[in-house]
N, C-alpha and C positions, 0 to 999 in steps of 0.2 A: 605493541599489541595490534593485531590486525585480524581481519576475517575476510574470506573470499566469498562474495555473494554472487550467485548466478542461478538461473533456472526460474522455477515458479515459486514466488514468495507472496502468498495472499495476505492482504491487509484485513485483519479480522474485525468483526463488529465487537463492540463492548456491550454485553447483555446487562440491562438494568431491570430492577423490579419496578412496580408501579409508583414507588416513592423515589425513584431515581438512584437507588443504591446499586453498586456493582454486584453482579452475581458471579462469583468466581467459579462456582460449580458448572454453570452453563458455558462459561468461557473455556474451561478445561475440556469440556465435551467437544467444543468446536475445534480446539487445538488437536485433540485426538483424531477427530474425523479427517482433518486435513493431513495429519501425519499418515493416516491409513491410506489416503489418496495418493501419497507419494510426493508431496511437495518438498521443496528444497530449502525452505526457510519459513519463518512466521514473522509477520509484522503486526504490532498492536498499537493502539492509541494514535493512529493516523487519522485521516479525514473520515474514512469508513468507520473507524472506531470512535468517532465523535471526540477526537482528542482536544479540540478547542474548548470543549465544555467540561474538561476534567481538571480536578484539583491535583496537586502533587501527590496527595495521599491516594486518590483514585488511580493515578497512573502507576504508582508503585504497587498497589494491590493487583492491578491487571498484569503488570510485568512479572511479579512473583508467581502468579498463577500460571502464566504462559511458560516461564522458565522451568517451573516444577514439572509441568506436564510434558514439555519437550524433552526434558532429561538429557540435554546435550546432544540429541540426535540430529538436530538442525539448528542453525543460528536463529536467535530471537532478536528482533529489532524493535525498539520502542520509539514512537513518534513524539516530537515536541513541536507544538504550534504556539509560539509565543513571540513577543515583539521587543524584547530587550535582552541584551547580553546577560545581565544579572539574573533575570528570570530563567533563561535557558540553562545557564550554569547550575542554578539551584535544582532545576528539574533533572538535569543530566547527571549530577553527582548522586542524587537520590536513586535514579534508575541504574546507575553503575553499581551502587551498593545492592540493588535488587538482583543483580546478576545477568543483565542483558548483554548481548554480544556487540550491539551497535545501536546508534541513535539515528533516527530520520528527522532532519531539522529543516523547516521552511526558512526562506530568507525573511529578513525583516520587511514588513509590508504595510504597517498601519500608517496611513496618511502620507507616506513618502516612499520614494524608491532610492535606495542607496546607490552611489556610483560604484565603479569597479573597485577602486582602492578600499572603500569602506566595506564592500561585500567581501573582498579578499581578507581584509583585516579581521572581520567578524568571524569568519569560519576558522581562521588561523588561531584567534584567541580562544574560541570554543574548544578546539582541539587541544590547545595547551592547558586550558583550565580543567577540562573534564577528563581527558586522557582515554577516550573511547573512540573506536572507529565511527565515522560519520557518513551518512548518506544524505546528500543535499536533495531536498524534496522541492523540485523546481515546478511549482504548481500555481503560484499566484499570478493571475493575468496582468495586474498592474505593477508587479514588481518582479517580472521575469528576468532571470539571469541569462545573459547572452552566452551562446556556445563557447566563444573565445574565452570568456571569463571563467566559465565552468572548467574548461580544459586547463587553464592556468592554475586554478585552485587544486584540481586533482593532481597535477604534476608537481606542485610546489608544497602542498600540505600533506605529508604522508598519511595522516589519520583520516583524511577524506578519501574513502575507499570506493565510493560509488555516487552516481547521480541518478535519481529517479526523475526522468523527463516526462512531465505530465502536460496538462493543458490542451491536449488534442493537437499538438503542433508537431507533425511528423517531419516538417521541414527543418525545425530546430534540432530534432533528433538526428536527422540525416547529416546536418552540418557538424554536430558534435562528434558523431561517429567518424566522419571524414577527417576531423582534426586528430583523431586517434590518441586521446589522452592515455598516457602510459601508467598513470598513478592509480587506476581503479576501473571499475566496471560501469558501463552505461546500461541502465535498466529502463524499460519502457513502461509508461502508465497510460498509453494511448489505447484504451480498451477496444475500440472498434477497429484497430489496425495492429493487433498483436502479431499476427502472422507476417504482414509486411515489415513490421519492426524487426522481427527475428531475421528475415531475409536481408535487411539492410545491415545487420550485424549486432543488434542489441543482444546483450549477454544474458538476458532474463527479463522478468516482468514483476512489478509490484502494482497490481491494479485490481479494482473492485470486482470485476468479472471473475477473477480467480477465486474470490471468496464465495461467490454464489455457486459456481460449478467447478470446483477444483479438479475433479477427475477429468473433465473434458479439456481443461487447460493443460494439465500434465500430458494428456494424450497429444495435444497440439504441439507442445514443446518436443515431445519424443518423436513425433512424425517429422517435424522440421529437422531435428538432429540426425535422423537417419535418411534424410533427403527424399522422404515420401511426400512430395508436394501435392499430390492429388488428395491424399488423406488430410493433409494440413489445410488445404483449401476447403474441403468438406466440413472440417471442424470449424473453420473460420465462419462459414455460412450458418452453422448451428449456433455459434456464440454471438454473432452480431445482434440478433433480436434481443438477447438477454441484456446486453449493454444498453440498447435503446430503451428497454423497459425500466431499467434501474436508474438511468441517468436523469438527474433533475435536482432542484434545490434541496429536496428532502431525501436525498439518496440513501443515507443510512436507514431511514424508516422503510423505504422501498426494499432495501436489501433484507431487512429483518422479516418482512412479509414473504419475500422470495425464499428465505430459509424455512419459514413456517410451512409454506406450501410443500416443501420437501420433507416435512416431519422433523425439522431441526429447531432448536430453541435459541433464537437470537435475543430474546427478551424484548423489552419495550425501548423505544427511543427516549432520550432525556428531553424533558420539556425545556423550551417551548417548540420543539420541532413539530412541524405539521404532520398530522396523521395521514395515512395513505387513503386516497379516495377510492370509491368503487371502480371508477374508470381505470385508475392506475393499477388496482388489484387485478382487474380483468386483463390488462396488458401484460402483467407479470405471469398470469396463468398461461396465456397464449404463448409467451416467449419460452417458458419452461417446457411446455408441451412440444414446441417446435424443436427445442434442444434435446428432447427425449429423456428428460430427467424426472418428469412427472407424467402419469397416465393422461391421455387425452380426456378432456371434460373434468379434470380434477378441480375441486373447489366449486 
């Protein structure tokens, strides 16, 4: 079993009601909006989707809603943010039954950083036990997987089909691309450098900015693909303030306000995430105005 992941793959928010319950209807509406924007895949229950705060039952509910709405038109990836092999296998098997096409899995990162052999063995065991394609979510600053190790895992574990290189490190992304792993795709999550990532050779993106302004990100990808670098640079300059406005410790809450400013329903964040301040909200308004996705003086 495999899946080819490339292009614009937004990591969606998980809409909650005020009691913290998953709102499948609002999630399905977001999936539909992104499909209409022309995205090439959907990712749920990642960092943007508050995946670390979700129970297995929550994750399965979200996955089933996304799979049902996507209807096989694009791949659906489900994130798992856990710190034991046993937990990840439990989540993974439940999500496999829910019908997702791939799993996005962080390295183990609580209190320690595994060495190369432990990291390699971890992802090999997950692939063997779960039997679904895996995207390594290389996001944790204190447990970053080095490019050489990533390339080895991709080349030697067939079900590891992609790496999502995050953490703002375009140097690591560049090194990984230079190593040229043959076993899968290298996807960028360096939001403020999406266009340079594509120029370096990244085969797509899974990044929060894609969730906020999917149409612009699809346009950026298309401009890069047709070698229209002036259009791509113009879009980069429209997108950069959006990332600067949503970036922060309470990023999912900021993103949900950014959606609301566009008339979209991302629901509430799950407690105890900090609410968005008035200053943060003003920054979001200004960024969305600059991007041209809300009228000037909105809000």
